[in-house]
C-alpha positions, 0 to 999 in steps of 0.5 A: 786593904782597900776601905770601900769595895771597888766597882767594876769600872774602878777596877777596869780603870786600874787594870787598863793602866797597863798597855798590855792589858789594853792590847788584850782588850780586857773588860771587867764584867764583875768584881765581888768579894775575892772574885772577878770576871773578865772578858778579853776581846778577840784579836787575830794576833793571838793565833799561833797556827794560821792553818788550824786557827788556835790561840797561843797558850801564852795568851791563855796563861796570861789570862789565868795569871792576871785574872787570879791576880786581879781576883785579889783586888777586892782585898788589896785594892791593886794588882800584885806581883806573881810569885808562882803560877801553874796552868793546865790546858784543857782544849784549844782556844779558837777564834772568839772572845775569852771569858776569865773567872778568878777567885781567891783561895787563901788571902794572907798578909804576905802571900796569897793564893788565887785561881782562875779559869778561861772559857770560850764564849760558849762556856767550854773550859779552855785552861785553868790555873792557880797562882801565888801572889805577893800581897804584902803592902808595898814598901814606901 
Protein backbone atom coordinates (compact mmCIF):
# COMPACT_ATOMS: atom_id res chain seq x y z
CA UNK A 1 0.00 0.00 0.00
CA UNK A 2 1.20 3.49 -0.68
CA UNK A 3 2.18 5.66 2.29
CA UNK A 4 0.94 9.11 1.25
CA UNK A 5 -1.94 9.71 -1.17
CA UNK A 6 -0.74 10.24 -4.72
CA UNK A 7 -1.63 13.47 -6.48
CA UNK A 8 -3.32 13.54 -9.88
CA UNK A 9 0.00 14.66 -11.41
CA UNK A 10 1.87 11.74 -9.79
CA UNK A 11 -0.72 9.22 -10.98
CA UNK A 12 -0.64 10.71 -14.49
CA UNK A 13 3.16 10.40 -14.57
CA UNK A 14 2.89 6.69 -13.66
CA UNK A 15 0.00 6.05 -16.06
CA UNK A 16 1.72 7.71 -19.00
CA UNK A 17 4.78 5.48 -18.74
CA UNK A 18 2.81 3.16 -21.01
CA UNK A 19 3.05 4.12 -24.71
CA UNK A 20 -0.52 2.91 -25.34
CA UNK A 21 -1.81 5.21 -22.59
CA UNK A 22 0.13 8.06 -24.21
CA UNK A 23 -1.48 7.24 -27.56
CA UNK A 24 -4.92 7.36 -25.94
CA UNK A 25 -4.16 10.95 -24.86
CA UNK A 26 -4.99 10.26 -21.22
CA UNK A 27 -5.15 13.01 -18.61
CA UNK A 28 -5.82 12.38 -14.92
CA UNK A 29 -8.55 14.83 -13.87
CA UNK A 30 -8.76 13.74 -10.24
CA UNK A 31 -7.75 10.98 -7.84
CA UNK A 32 -9.41 10.25 -4.50
CA UNK A 33 -9.70 7.43 -2.02
CA UNK A 34 -10.53 4.52 -4.32
CA UNK A 35 -11.67 6.82 -7.14
CA UNK A 36 -10.26 8.30 -10.32
CA UNK A 37 -11.46 10.42 -13.22
CA UNK A 38 -9.65 10.33 -16.56
CA UNK A 39 -10.08 12.16 -19.83
CA UNK A 40 -9.11 10.62 -23.19
CA UNK A 41 -8.38 13.07 -25.99
CA UNK A 42 -10.25 12.35 -29.23
CA UNK A 43 -8.30 10.62 -32.01
CA UNK A 44 -9.70 9.97 -35.50
CA UNK A 45 -7.99 6.54 -35.40
CA UNK A 46 -10.65 5.45 -32.87
CA UNK A 47 -13.33 5.44 -35.59
CA UNK A 48 -14.39 1.98 -36.75
CA UNK A 49 -17.12 3.04 -39.20
CA UNK A 50 -16.05 5.97 -41.37
CA UNK A 51 -19.56 6.54 -42.76
CA UNK A 52 -21.27 6.73 -39.36
CA UNK A 53 -18.22 8.01 -37.44
CA UNK A 54 -18.54 6.01 -34.23
CA UNK A 55 -15.74 4.77 -32.00
CA UNK A 56 -14.63 1.13 -31.90
CA UNK A 57 -15.93 -0.71 -28.83
CA UNK A 58 -12.39 -1.82 -28.03
CA UNK A 59 -11.49 1.78 -27.17
CA UNK A 60 -14.42 1.94 -24.74
CA UNK A 61 -13.50 -1.45 -23.23
CA UNK A 62 -9.91 -0.26 -22.86
CA UNK A 63 -11.06 2.84 -21.00
CA UNK A 64 -13.31 0.77 -18.72
CA UNK A 65 -10.44 -1.59 -17.92
CA UNK A 66 -7.73 0.96 -17.29
CA UNK A 67 -9.99 3.34 -15.36
CA UNK A 68 -11.24 0.61 -13.03
CA UNK A 69 -7.65 -0.62 -12.71
CA UNK A 70 -6.26 2.81 -11.87
CA UNK A 71 -9.08 3.50 -9.39
CA UNK A 72 -7.09 1.04 -7.28
CA UNK A 73 -3.97 3.25 -7.40
CA UNK A 74 -4.96 5.06 -4.19
CA UNK A 75 -4.75 1.67 -2.46
CA UNK A 76 -1.80 0.11 -4.31
CA UNK A 77 0.29 3.03 -5.61
CA UNK A 78 0.48 1.31 -9.01
CA UNK A 79 -1.52 -0.18 -11.84
CA UNK A 80 -2.43 -3.84 -11.39
CA UNK A 81 -3.09 -6.82 -13.72
CA UNK A 82 -6.63 -7.56 -14.89
CA UNK A 83 -8.03 -10.98 -13.96
CA UNK A 84 -11.55 -10.63 -15.36
CA UNK A 85 -13.51 -7.87 -17.10
CA UNK A 86 -17.11 -7.27 -18.09
CA UNK A 87 -18.19 -4.37 -20.33
CA UNK A 88 -21.69 -3.21 -21.24
CA UNK A 89 -22.22 -0.82 -24.15
CA UNK A 90 -25.06 1.68 -23.81
CA UNK A 91 -24.77 3.91 -26.90
CA UNK A 92 -22.35 4.66 -29.71
CA UNK A 93 -19.47 6.98 -28.90
CA UNK A 94 -19.16 9.71 -31.50
CA UNK A 95 -16.35 12.20 -32.15
CA UNK A 96 -15.13 14.00 -29.04
CA UNK A 97 -13.10 13.50 -25.91
CA UNK A 98 -14.24 10.77 -23.52
CA UNK A 99 -14.54 11.02 -19.74
CA UNK A 100 -14.01 7.90 -17.62
CA UNK A 101 -14.76 7.57 -13.91
CA UNK A 102 -13.74 4.61 -11.82
CA UNK A 103 -14.17 3.47 -8.24
CA UNK A 104 -13.15 0.59 -6.05
CA UNK A 105 -16.01 -1.73 -5.10
CA UNK A 106 -13.98 -4.05 -2.86
CA UNK A 107 -10.31 -3.91 -2.00
CA UNK A 108 -8.68 -7.20 -1.06
CA UNK A 109 -5.17 -8.37 -0.30
CA UNK A 110 -5.03 -10.64 -3.35
CA UNK A 111 -7.98 -9.73 -5.60
CA UNK A 112 -9.97 -6.51 -5.80
CA UNK A 113 -13.07 -5.37 -7.70
CA UNK A 114 -13.47 -1.99 -9.35
CA UNK A 115 -15.95 -0.50 -11.80
CA UNK A 116 -15.93 2.30 -14.35
CA UNK A 117 -18.13 4.32 -16.65
CA UNK A 118 -17.22 6.05 -19.90
CA UNK A 119 -19.21 9.13 -20.86
CA UNK A 120 -19.30 11.58 -23.72
CA UNK A 121 -18.21 15.16 -23.08
CA UNK A 122 -21.86 16.11 -22.52
CA UNK A 123 -22.33 13.40 -19.87
CA UNK A 124 -24.12 10.67 -21.84
CA UNK A 125 -23.29 7.17 -20.57
CA UNK A 126 -21.56 5.23 -23.36
CA UNK A 127 -20.24 2.14 -21.58
CA UNK A 128 -19.87 0.72 -18.10
CA UNK A 129 -18.09 -2.25 -16.66
CA UNK A 130 -16.52 -4.04 -13.74
CA UNK A 131 -13.22 -5.81 -13.38
CA UNK A 132 -11.35 -8.07 -11.01
CA UNK A 133 -7.71 -7.11 -10.46
CA UNK A 134 -4.69 -8.82 -8.90
CA UNK A 135 -3.73 -6.51 -6.04
CA UNK A 136 -1.31 -8.83 -4.26
CA UNK A 137 2.12 -7.25 -3.84
CA UNK A 138 4.43 -8.10 -6.74
CA UNK A 139 6.91 -10.88 -6.03
CA UNK A 140 10.49 -9.69 -5.61
